[in-house]
PyMOL CGO cylinders between C-alpha atoms (Angstrom):
from pymol import cmd
from pymol.cgo import CYLINDER

trace = [
    CYLINDER, 0.32, -0.02, -0.08, 0.94, 3.60, -0.94, 0.3, 1, 1, 1, 1, 1, 1,
    CYLINDER, 0.94, 3.60, -0.94, 2.12, 5.58, 1.88, 0.3, 1, 1, 1, 1, 1, 1,
    CYLINDER, 2.12, 5.58, 1.88, -0.41, 9.04, 1.92, 0.3, 1, 1, 1, 1, 1, 1,
    CYLINDER, -0.41, 9.04, 1.92, -0.22, 12.14, 0.12, 0.3, 1, 1, 1, 1, 1, 1,
    CYLINDER, -0.22, 12.14, 0.12, 0.62, 14.86, 1.80, 0.3, 1, 1, 1, 1, 1, 1,
    CYLINDER, 0.62, 14.86, 1.80, -0.05, 18.88, 0.90, 0.3, 1, 1, 1, 1, 1, 1,
    CYLINDER, -0.05, 18.88, 0.90, 1.44, 21.60, 2.28, 0.3, 1, 1, 1, 1, 1, 1,
    CYLINDER, 1.44, 21.60, 2.28, -1.26, 24.85, 1.81, 0.3, 1, 1, 1, 1, 1, 1,
    CYLINDER, -1.26, 24.85, 1.81, 1.00, 27.07, 2.82, 0.3, 1, 1, 1, 1, 1, 1,
    CYLINDER, 1.00, 27.07, 2.82, 3.76, 29.14, 0.66, 0.3, 1, 1, 1, 1, 1, 1,
    CYLINDER, 3.76, 29.14, 0.66, 6.12, 29.78, 3.47, 0.3, 1, 1, 1, 1, 1, 1,
    CYLINDER, 6.12, 29.78, 3.47, 9.24, 27.92, 3.32, 0.3, 1, 1, 1, 1, 1, 1,
    CYLINDER, 9.24, 27.92, 3.32, 9.67, 27.83, 7.11, 0.3, 1, 1, 1, 1, 1, 1,
    CYLINDER, 9.67, 27.83, 7.11, 6.96, 25.34, 7.18, 0.3, 1, 1, 1, 1, 1, 1,
    CYLINDER, 6.96, 25.34, 7.18, 8.46, 23.19, 4.31, 0.3, 1, 1, 1, 1, 1, 1,
    CYLINDER, 8.46, 23.19, 4.31, 11.99, 22.94, 6.57, 0.3, 1, 1, 1, 1, 1, 1,
    CYLINDER, 11.99, 22.94, 6.57, 10.14, 21.96, 9.88, 0.3, 1, 1, 1, 1, 1, 1,
    CYLINDER, 10.14, 21.96, 9.88, 8.10, 19.84, 8.06, 0.3, 1, 1, 1, 1, 1, 1,
    CYLINDER, 8.10, 19.84, 8.06, 11.19, 18.68, 6.50, 0.3, 1, 1, 1, 1, 1, 1,
    CYLINDER, 11.19, 18.68, 6.50, 12.55, 18.05, 10.10, 0.3, 1, 1, 1, 1, 1, 1,
    CYLINDER, 12.55, 18.05, 10.10, 9.90, 14.84, 10.74, 0.3, 1, 1, 1, 1, 1, 1,
    CYLINDER, 9.90, 14.84, 10.74, 11.39, 13.63, 7.90, 0.3, 1, 1, 1, 1, 1, 1,
    CYLINDER, 11.39, 13.63, 7.90, 8.22, 14.50, 5.93, 0.3, 1, 1, 1, 1, 1, 1,
    CYLINDER, 8.22, 14.50, 5.93, 8.31, 16.43, 2.24, 0.3, 1, 1, 1, 1, 1, 1,
    CYLINDER, 8.31, 16.43, 2.24, 5.38, 17.52, 1.09, 0.3, 1, 1, 1, 1, 1, 1,
    CYLINDER, 5.38, 17.52, 1.09, 4.47, 16.19, -2.30, 0.3, 1, 1, 1, 1, 1, 1,
    CYLINDER, 4.47, 16.19, -2.30, 2.57, 19.42, -3.60, 0.3, 1, 1, 1, 1, 1, 1,
    CYLINDER, 2.57, 19.42, -3.60, 2.60, 22.47, -1.94, 0.3, 1, 1, 1, 1, 1, 1,
    CYLINDER, 2.60, 22.47, -1.94, -1.24, 24.76, -2.79, 0.3, 1, 1, 1, 1, 1, 1,
    CYLINDER, -1.24, 24.76, -2.79, -0.73, 28.00, -0.96, 0.3, 1, 1, 1, 1, 1, 1,
    CYLINDER, -0.73, 28.00, -0.96, -4.84, 28.90, 0.32, 0.3, 1, 1, 1, 1, 1, 1,
    CYLINDER, -4.84, 28.90, 0.32, -5.43, 32.15, -1.19, 0.3, 1, 1, 1, 1, 1, 1,
    CYLINDER, -5.43, 32.15, -1.19, -8.29, 33.66, 1.60, 0.3, 1, 1, 1, 1, 1, 1,
    CYLINDER, -8.29, 33.66, 1.60, -9.56, 36.26, 3.85, 0.3, 1, 1, 1, 1, 1, 1,
    CYLINDER, -9.56, 36.26, 3.85, -7.52, 36.56, 7.00, 0.3, 1, 1, 1, 1, 1, 1,
    CYLINDER, -7.52, 36.56, 7.00, -9.91, 39.38, 8.78, 0.3, 1, 1, 1, 1, 1, 1,
    CYLINDER, -9.91, 39.38, 8.78, -10.60, 38.35, 12.09, 0.3, 1, 1, 1, 1, 1, 1,
    CYLINDER, -10.60, 38.35, 12.09, -14.24, 38.47, 12.34, 0.3, 1, 1, 1, 1, 1, 1,
    CYLINDER, -14.24, 38.47, 12.34, -15.59, 40.56, 15.22, 0.3, 1, 1, 1, 1, 1, 1,
    CYLINDER, -15.59, 40.56, 15.22, -14.52, 40.35, 19.00, 0.3, 1, 1, 1, 1, 1, 1,
    CYLINDER, -14.52, 40.35, 19.00, -12.98, 36.62, 17.67, 0.3, 1, 1, 1, 1, 1, 1,
    CYLINDER, -12.98, 36.62, 17.67, -10.04, 35.68, 20.03, 0.3, 1, 1, 1, 1, 1, 1,
    CYLINDER, -10.04, 35.68, 20.03, -6.94, 34.87, 19.09, 0.3, 1, 1, 1, 1, 1, 1,
    CYLINDER, -6.94, 34.87, 19.09, -7.00, 31.18, 19.78, 0.3, 1, 1, 1, 1, 1, 1,
    CYLINDER, -7.00, 31.18, 19.78, -10.13, 30.97, 17.73, 0.3, 1, 1, 1, 1, 1, 1,
    CYLINDER, -10.13, 30.97, 17.73, -9.03, 33.02, 15.23, 0.3, 1, 1, 1, 1, 1, 1,
    CYLINDER, -9.03, 33.02, 15.23, -5.66, 30.76, 14.76, 0.3, 1, 1, 1, 1, 1, 1,
    CYLINDER, -5.66, 30.76, 14.76, -7.96, 27.55, 14.92, 0.3, 1, 1, 1, 1, 1, 1,
    CYLINDER, -7.96, 27.55, 14.92, -10.39, 28.96, 11.88, 0.3, 1, 1, 1, 1, 1, 1,
    CYLINDER, -10.39, 28.96, 11.88, -7.46, 30.25, 9.59, 0.3, 1, 1, 1, 1, 1, 1,
    CYLINDER, -7.46, 30.25, 9.59, -5.94, 26.80, 9.79, 0.3, 1, 1, 1, 1, 1, 1,
    CYLINDER, -5.94, 26.80, 9.79, -9.47, 25.10, 9.12, 0.3, 1, 1, 1, 1, 1, 1,
    CYLINDER, -9.47, 25.10, 9.12, -10.05, 27.43, 6.37, 0.3, 1, 1, 1, 1, 1, 1,
    CYLINDER, -10.05, 27.43, 6.37, -6.93, 27.34, 4.45, 0.3, 1, 1, 1, 1, 1, 1,
    CYLINDER, -6.93, 27.34, 4.45, -7.27, 23.35, 4.86, 0.3, 1, 1, 1, 1, 1, 1,
    CYLINDER, -7.27, 23.35, 4.86, -10.43, 23.75, 3.13, 0.3, 1, 1, 1, 1, 1, 1,
    CYLINDER, -10.43, 23.75, 3.13, -9.37, 26.42, 0.30, 0.3, 1, 1, 1, 1, 1, 1,
    CYLINDER, -9.37, 26.42, 0.30, -6.61, 23.49, -0.45, 0.3, 1, 1, 1, 1, 1, 1,
    CYLINDER, -6.61, 23.49, -0.45, -8.76, 19.77, -0.04, 0.3, 1, 1, 1, 1, 1, 1,
    CYLINDER, -8.76, 19.77, -0.04, -8.02, 17.83, -2.82, 0.3, 1, 1, 1, 1, 1, 1,
    CYLINDER, -8.02, 17.83, -2.82, -9.28, 14.26, -3.36, 0.3, 1, 1, 1, 1, 1, 1,
    CYLINDER, -9.28, 14.26, -3.36, -5.59, 13.20, -4.07, 0.3, 1, 1, 1, 1, 1, 1,
    CYLINDER, -5.59, 13.20, -4.07, -4.77, 13.45, -0.34, 0.3, 1, 1, 1, 1, 1, 1,
    CYLINDER, -4.77, 13.45, -0.34, -4.39, 14.94, 3.19, 0.3, 1, 1, 1, 1, 1, 1,
    CYLINDER, -4.39, 14.94, 3.19, -3.85, 18.49, 3.32, 0.3, 1, 1, 1, 1, 1, 1,
    CYLINDER, -3.85, 18.49, 3.32, -2.03, 20.29, 5.89, 0.3, 1, 1, 1, 1, 1, 1,
    CYLINDER, -2.03, 20.29, 5.89, -2.46, 23.87, 6.86, 0.3, 1, 1, 1, 1, 1, 1,
    CYLINDER, -2.46, 23.87, 6.86, -1.22, 25.68, 9.93, 0.3, 1, 1, 1, 1, 1, 1,
    CYLINDER, -1.22, 25.68, 9.93, -1.50, 29.18, 10.92, 0.3, 1, 1, 1, 1, 1, 1,
    CYLINDER, -1.50, 29.18, 10.92, 0.53, 31.55, 13.48, 0.3, 1, 1, 1, 1, 1, 1,
    CYLINDER, 0.53, 31.55, 13.48, -1.35, 34.26, 15.26, 0.3, 1, 1, 1, 1, 1, 1,
    CYLINDER, -1.35, 34.26, 15.26, 0.80, 36.80, 17.91, 0.3, 1, 1, 1, 1, 1, 1,
    CYLINDER, 0.80, 36.80, 17.91, -1.28, 38.44, 20.91, 0.3, 1, 1, 1, 1, 1, 1,
    CYLINDER, -1.28, 38.44, 20.91, -1.08, 40.96, 23.22, 0.3, 1, 1, 1, 1, 1, 1,
    CYLINDER, -1.08, 40.96, 23.22, -3.64, 40.37, 25.75, 0.3, 1, 1, 1, 1, 1, 1,
    CYLINDER, -3.64, 40.37, 25.75, -7.00, 40.19, 23.38, 0.3, 1, 1, 1, 1, 1, 1,
    CYLINDER, -7.00, 40.19, 23.38, -5.31, 42.19, 20.46, 0.3, 1, 1, 1, 1, 1, 1,
    CYLINDER, -5.31, 42.19, 20.46, -4.10, 40.30, 17.48, 0.3, 1, 1, 1, 1, 1, 1,
    CYLINDER, -4.10, 40.30, 17.48, -1.05, 41.68, 15.52, 0.3, 1, 1, 1, 1, 1, 1,
    CYLINDER, -1.05, 41.68, 15.52, -0.94, 41.92, 12.32, 0.3, 1, 1, 1, 1, 1, 1,
    CYLINDER, -0.94, 41.92, 12.32, 1.24, 40.23, 9.88, 0.3, 1, 1, 1, 1, 1, 1,
    CYLINDER, 1.24, 40.23, 9.88, 3.64, 43.11, 9.40, 0.3, 1, 1, 1, 1, 1, 1,
    CYLINDER, 3.64, 43.11, 9.40, 3.78, 44.25, 5.69, 0.3, 1, 1, 1, 1, 1, 1,
    CYLINDER, 3.78, 44.25, 5.69, 5.68, 47.87, 6.45, 0.3, 1, 1, 1, 1, 1, 1,
    CYLINDER, 5.68, 47.87, 6.45, 7.92, 49.21, 8.91, 0.3, 1, 1, 1, 1, 1, 1,
    CYLINDER, 7.92, 49.21, 8.91, 5.19, 51.23, 10.74, 0.3, 1, 1, 1, 1, 1, 1,
    CYLINDER, 5.19, 51.23, 10.74, 3.13, 47.95, 11.60, 0.3, 1, 1, 1, 1, 1, 1,
    CYLINDER, 3.13, 47.95, 11.60, 6.71, 46.09, 12.06, 0.3, 1, 1, 1, 1, 1, 1,
    CYLINDER, 6.71, 46.09, 12.06, 7.79, 49.18, 14.67, 0.3, 1, 1, 1, 1, 1, 1,
    CYLINDER, 7.79, 49.18, 14.67, 4.44, 49.64, 16.23, 0.3, 1, 1, 1, 1, 1, 1,
    CYLINDER, 4.44, 49.64, 16.23, 3.97, 45.91, 17.13, 0.3, 1, 1, 1, 1, 1, 1,
    CYLINDER, 3.97, 45.91, 17.13, 7.83, 46.12, 18.38, 0.3, 1, 1, 1, 1, 1, 1,
    CYLINDER, 7.83, 46.12, 18.38, 7.29, 49.00, 20.44, 0.3, 1, 1, 1, 1, 1, 1,
    CYLINDER, 7.29, 49.00, 20.44, 3.97, 47.21, 21.80, 0.3, 1, 1, 1, 1, 1, 1,
    CYLINDER, 3.97, 47.21, 21.80, 5.80, 44.28, 22.66, 0.3, 1, 1, 1, 1, 1, 1,
    CYLINDER, 5.80, 44.28, 22.66, 8.76, 45.70, 23.99, 0.3, 1, 1, 1, 1, 1, 1,
    CYLINDER, 8.76, 45.70, 23.99, 9.25, 44.15, 27.90, 0.3, 1, 1, 1, 1, 1, 1,
    CYLINDER, 9.25, 44.15, 27.90, 6.46, 42.26, 27.22, 0.3, 1, 1, 1, 1, 1, 1,
    CYLINDER, 6.46, 42.26, 27.22, 5.18, 38.98, 27.51, 0.3, 1, 1, 1, 1, 1, 1,
    CYLINDER, 5.18, 38.98, 27.51, 2.95, 38.10, 24.63, 0.3, 1, 1, 1, 1, 1, 1,
    CYLINDER, 2.95, 38.10, 24.63, 0.99, 34.88, 23.23, 0.3, 1, 1, 1, 1, 1, 1,
    CYLINDER, 0.99, 34.88, 23.23, 1.83, 32.76, 20.15, 0.3, 1, 1, 1, 1, 1, 1,
    CYLINDER, 1.83, 32.76, 20.15, -0.97, 30.43, 19.47, 0.3, 1, 1, 1, 1, 1, 1,
    CYLINDER, -0.97, 30.43, 19.47, -0.43, 28.06, 16.48, 0.3, 1, 1, 1, 1, 1, 1,
    CYLINDER, -0.43, 28.06, 16.48, -2.75, 26.34, 15.04, 0.3, 1, 1, 1, 1, 1, 1,
    CYLINDER, -2.75, 26.34, 15.04, -2.59, 23.09, 12.65, 0.3, 1, 1, 1, 1, 1, 1,
    CYLINDER, -2.59, 23.09, 12.65, -5.67, 21.20, 10.32, 0.3, 1, 1, 1, 1, 1, 1,
    CYLINDER, -5.67, 21.20, 10.32, -5.29, 17.73, 8.49, 0.3, 1, 1, 1, 1, 1, 1,
    CYLINDER, -5.29, 17.73, 8.49, -7.70, 17.38, 6.76, 0.3, 1, 1, 1, 1, 1, 1,
    CYLINDER, -7.70, 17.38, 6.76, -8.13, 14.09, 4.95, 0.3, 1, 1, 1, 1, 1, 1,
    CYLINDER, -8.13, 14.09, 4.95, -9.70, 13.31, 1.62, 0.3, 1, 1, 1, 1, 1, 1,
    CYLINDER, -9.70, 13.31, 1.62, -12.64, 12.14, 3.13, 0.3, 1, 1, 1, 1, 1, 1,
    CYLINDER, -12.64, 12.14, 3.13, -13.38, 15.02, 4.41, 0.3, 1, 1, 1, 1, 1, 1,
    CYLINDER, -13.38, 15.02, 4.41, -12.07, 14.42, 7.93, 0.3, 1, 1, 1, 1, 1, 1,
    CYLINDER, -12.07, 14.42, 7.93, -10.81, 16.95, 9.82, 0.3, 1, 1, 1, 1, 1, 1,
    CYLINDER, -10.81, 16.95, 9.82, -8.28, 17.07, 12.20, 0.3, 1, 1, 1, 1, 1, 1,
    CYLINDER, -8.28, 17.07, 12.20, -6.60, 19.71, 14.67, 0.3, 1, 1, 1, 1, 1, 1,
    CYLINDER, -6.60, 19.71, 14.67, -4.59, 20.97, 17.66, 0.3, 1, 1, 1, 1, 1, 1,
    CYLINDER, -4.59, 20.97, 17.66, -3.42, 24.02, 18.98, 0.3, 1, 1, 1, 1, 1, 1,
    CYLINDER, -3.42, 24.02, 18.98, 0.06, 24.95, 20.52, 0.3, 1, 1, 1, 1, 1, 1,
    CYLINDER, 0.06, 24.95, 20.52, 0.27, 27.93, 22.64, 0.3, 1, 1, 1, 1, 1, 1,
    CYLINDER, 0.27, 27.93, 22.64, 3.66, 29.79, 23.37, 0.3, 1, 1, 1, 1, 1, 1,
    CYLINDER, 3.66, 29.79, 23.37, 4.24, 33.07, 25.93, 0.3, 1, 1, 1, 1, 1, 1,
    CYLINDER, 4.24, 33.07, 25.93, 6.74, 34.88, 24.99, 0.3, 1, 1, 1, 1, 1, 1,
    CYLINDER, 6.74, 34.88, 24.99, 8.97, 38.49, 26.22, 0.3, 1, 1, 1, 1, 1, 1,
    CYLINDER, 8.97, 38.49, 26.22, 10.75, 40.43, 24.71, 0.3, 1, 1, 1, 1, 1, 1,
    CYLINDER, 10.75, 40.43, 24.71, 13.55, 42.07, 26.82, 0.3, 1, 1, 1, 1, 1, 1,
    CYLINDER, 13.55, 42.07, 26.82, 12.85, 45.86, 26.76, 0.3, 1, 1, 1, 1, 1, 1,
    CYLINDER, 12.85, 45.86, 26.76, 13.86, 47.15, 23.34, 0.3, 1, 1, 1, 1, 1, 1,
    CYLINDER, 13.86, 47.15, 23.34, 15.95, 50.43, 23.23, 0.3, 1, 1, 1, 1, 1, 1,
    CYLINDER, 15.95, 50.43, 23.23, 14.87, 52.68, 20.13, 0.3, 1, 1, 1, 1, 1, 1,
    CYLINDER, 14.87, 52.68, 20.13, 18.25, 51.58, 18.78, 0.3, 1, 1, 1, 1, 1, 1,
    CYLINDER, 18.25, 51.58, 18.78, 17.54, 48.39, 19.44, 0.3, 1, 1, 1, 1, 1, 1,
    CYLINDER, 17.54, 48.39, 19.44, 14.07, 48.77, 16.91, 0.3, 1, 1, 1, 1, 1, 1,
    CYLINDER, 14.07, 48.77, 16.91, 15.95, 50.78, 13.71, 0.3, 1, 1, 1, 1, 1, 1,
    CYLINDER, 15.95, 50.78, 13.71, 18.93, 47.53, 13.85, 0.3, 1, 1, 1, 1, 1, 1,
    CYLINDER, 18.93, 47.53, 13.85, 15.95, 45.27, 13.69, 0.3, 1, 1, 1, 1, 1, 1,
    CYLINDER, 15.95, 45.27, 13.69, 13.68, 46.99, 11.39, 0.3, 1, 1, 1, 1, 1, 1,
    CYLINDER, 13.68, 46.99, 11.39, 16.33, 47.91, 9.06, 0.3, 1, 1, 1, 1, 1, 1,
    CYLINDER, 16.33, 47.91, 9.06, 17.04, 43.83, 8.45, 0.3, 1, 1, 1, 1, 1, 1,
    CYLINDER, 17.04, 43.83, 8.45, 13.85, 43.56, 7.22, 0.3, 1, 1, 1, 1, 1, 1,
    CYLINDER, 13.85, 43.56, 7.22, 13.04, 40.72, 8.64, 0.3, 1, 1, 1, 1, 1, 1,
    CYLINDER, 13.04, 40.72, 8.64, 9.92, 41.22, 10.26, 0.3, 1, 1, 1, 1, 1, 1,
    CYLINDER, 9.92, 41.22, 10.26, 8.37, 41.66, 6.51, 0.3, 1, 1, 1, 1, 1, 1,
    CYLINDER, 8.37, 41.66, 6.51, 5.63, 39.56, 7.04, 0.3, 1, 1, 1, 1, 1, 1,
    CYLINDER, 5.63, 39.56, 7.04, 5.77, 38.17, 10.09, 0.3, 1, 1, 1, 1, 1, 1,
    CYLINDER, 5.77, 38.17, 10.09, 2.77, 37.97, 12.54, 0.3, 1, 1, 1, 1, 1, 1,
    CYLINDER, 2.77, 37.97, 12.54, 3.85, 40.34, 14.79, 0.3, 1, 1, 1, 1, 1, 1,
    CYLINDER, 3.85, 40.34, 14.79, 6.70, 41.87, 13.24, 0.3, 1, 1, 1, 1, 1, 1,
    CYLINDER, 6.70, 41.87, 13.24, 9.49, 39.72, 14.32, 0.3, 1, 1, 1, 1, 1, 1,
    CYLINDER, 9.49, 39.72, 14.32, 11.08, 36.48, 13.42, 0.3, 1, 1, 1, 1, 1, 1,
    CYLINDER, 11.08, 36.48, 13.42, 12.38, 34.14, 16.41, 0.3, 1, 1, 1, 1, 1, 1,
    CYLINDER, 12.38, 34.14, 16.41, 14.55, 32.25, 14.08, 0.3, 1, 1, 1, 1, 1, 1,
    CYLINDER, 14.55, 32.25, 14.08, 16.05, 34.96, 13.30, 0.3, 1, 1, 1, 1, 1, 1,
    CYLINDER, 16.05, 34.96, 13.30, 18.13, 38.20, 14.57, 0.3, 1, 1, 1, 1, 1, 1,
    CYLINDER, 18.13, 38.20, 14.57, 14.93, 38.38, 17.26, 0.3, 1, 1, 1, 1, 1, 1,
    CYLINDER, 14.93, 38.38, 17.26, 15.87, 35.55, 18.87, 0.3, 1, 1, 1, 1, 1, 1,
    CYLINDER, 15.87, 35.55, 18.87, 18.93, 37.27, 20.65, 0.3, 1, 1, 1, 1, 1, 1,
    CYLINDER, 18.93, 37.27, 20.65, 16.43, 40.16, 21.65, 0.3, 1, 1, 1, 1, 1, 1,
    CYLINDER, 16.43, 40.16, 21.65, 13.90, 37.49, 23.57, 0.3, 1, 1, 1, 1, 1, 1,
    CYLINDER, 13.90, 37.49, 23.57, 14.36, 37.23, 27.49, 0.3, 1, 1, 1, 1, 1, 1,
    CYLINDER, 14.36, 37.23, 27.49, 11.65, 34.26, 28.04, 0.3, 1, 1, 1, 1, 1, 1,
    CYLINDER, 11.65, 34.26, 28.04, 9.90, 31.75, 25.90, 0.3, 1, 1, 1, 1, 1, 1,
    CYLINDER, 9.90, 31.75, 25.90, 7.62, 29.15, 27.21, 0.3, 1, 1, 1, 1, 1, 1,
    CYLINDER, 7.62, 29.15, 27.21, 6.29, 26.49, 25.15, 0.3, 1, 1, 1, 1, 1, 1,
    CYLINDER, 6.29, 26.49, 25.15, 7.30, 25.69, 22.05, 0.3, 1, 1, 1, 1, 1, 1,
    CYLINDER, 7.30, 25.69, 22.05, 10.03, 26.98, 19.83, 0.3, 1, 1, 1, 1, 1, 1,
    CYLINDER, 10.03, 26.98, 19.83, 9.44, 26.02, 16.72, 0.3, 1, 1, 1, 1, 1, 1,
    CYLINDER, 9.44, 26.02, 16.72, 5.64, 27.30, 16.87, 0.3, 1, 1, 1, 1, 1, 1,
    CYLINDER, 5.64, 27.30, 16.87, 6.75, 30.33, 17.32, 0.3, 1, 1, 1, 1, 1, 1,
    CYLINDER, 6.75, 30.33, 17.32, 8.19, 30.01, 14.19, 0.3, 1, 1, 1, 1, 1, 1,
    CYLINDER, 8.19, 30.01, 14.19, 5.36, 28.23, 11.99, 0.3, 1, 1, 1, 1, 1, 1,
    CYLINDER, 5.36, 28.23, 11.99, 4.66, 24.67, 12.88, 0.3, 1, 1, 1, 1, 1, 1,
    CYLINDER, 4.66, 24.67, 12.88, 4.73, 22.98, 15.93, 0.3, 1, 1, 1, 1, 1, 1,
    CYLINDER, 4.73, 22.98, 15.93, 6.32, 20.12, 15.22, 0.3, 1, 1, 1, 1, 1, 1,
    CYLINDER, 6.32, 20.12, 15.22, 5.42, 18.00, 18.31, 0.3, 1, 1, 1, 1, 1, 1,
    CYLINDER, 5.42, 18.00, 18.31, 0.83, 18.70, 17.13, 0.3, 1, 1, 1, 1, 1, 1,
    CYLINDER, 0.83, 18.70, 17.13, 2.18, 18.29, 13.34, 0.3, 1, 1, 1, 1, 1, 1,
    CYLINDER, 2.18, 18.29, 13.34, 3.69, 14.80, 14.32, 0.3, 1, 1, 1, 1, 1, 1,
    CYLINDER, 3.69, 14.80, 14.32, 1.00, 13.83, 16.25, 0.3, 1, 1, 1, 1, 1, 1,
    CYLINDER, 1.00, 13.83, 16.25, -1.85, 14.28, 13.75, 0.3, 1, 1, 1, 1, 1, 1,
    CYLINDER, -1.85, 14.28, 13.75, 0.46, 12.96, 10.40, 0.3, 1, 1, 1, 1, 1, 1,
    CYLINDER, 0.46, 12.96, 10.40, 0.37, 9.74, 12.39, 0.3, 1, 1, 1, 1, 1, 1,
    CYLINDER, 0.37, 9.74, 12.39, -3.05, 9.99, 13.75, 0.3, 1, 1, 1, 1, 1, 1,
    CYLINDER, -3.05, 9.99, 13.75, -3.55, 10.25, 10.02, 0.3, 1, 1, 1, 1, 1, 1,
    CYLINDER, -3.55, 10.25, 10.02, -1.62, 7.04, 9.00, 0.3, 1, 1, 1, 1, 1, 1,
    CYLINDER, -1.62, 7.04, 9.00, 1.72, 8.84, 7.97, 0.3, 1, 1, 1, 1, 1, 1,
    CYLINDER, 1.72, 8.84, 7.97, 4.94, 6.69, 9.16, 0.3, 1, 1, 1, 1, 1, 1,
    CYLINDER, 4.94, 6.69, 9.16, 7.38, 8.63, 10.89, 0.3, 1, 1, 1, 1, 1, 1,
    CYLINDER, 7.38, 8.63, 10.89, 10.74, 7.81, 12.36, 0.3, 1, 1, 1, 1, 1, 1,
]
cmd.load_cgo(trace, "trace")
């Protein structure tokens, strides 16, 4: 019997790299193009799960299992945006400076028969109190571009993080422990 096919509903090279750490390479990549606007009053946890489910459904295929994920940076009940410009990244970094925040990383696995499995990882992160110079230097790196909350933990921002409790891989974009559990439950062979 042939192993199940896996379709990754993400264009993120980081998610592909993280998936490969589990010994799995996606058979296909099908980024999902959906409206990612939070609903009025939607909590960060619920938003992350909804985004993962909707991305999986948008990339649904009879040819294989679809793995989708979403990573949300939250300060209290506030969902921080993906930084598309330097002003947004700066605003996020100033808000996160010296504070603890949460990162919700949701994954959904949609089987060809329509069965949806999902998991959520919650990680707490605290930045050191950032000086204006540190923020300016980080912005100059460009790492913030397109990143939830305006930072990439796998890059220079890691040196600005004083404390983390939870999954480092989830903050990067794919919670490996939870992903492994979902894939094993769906019949994927993992070491």
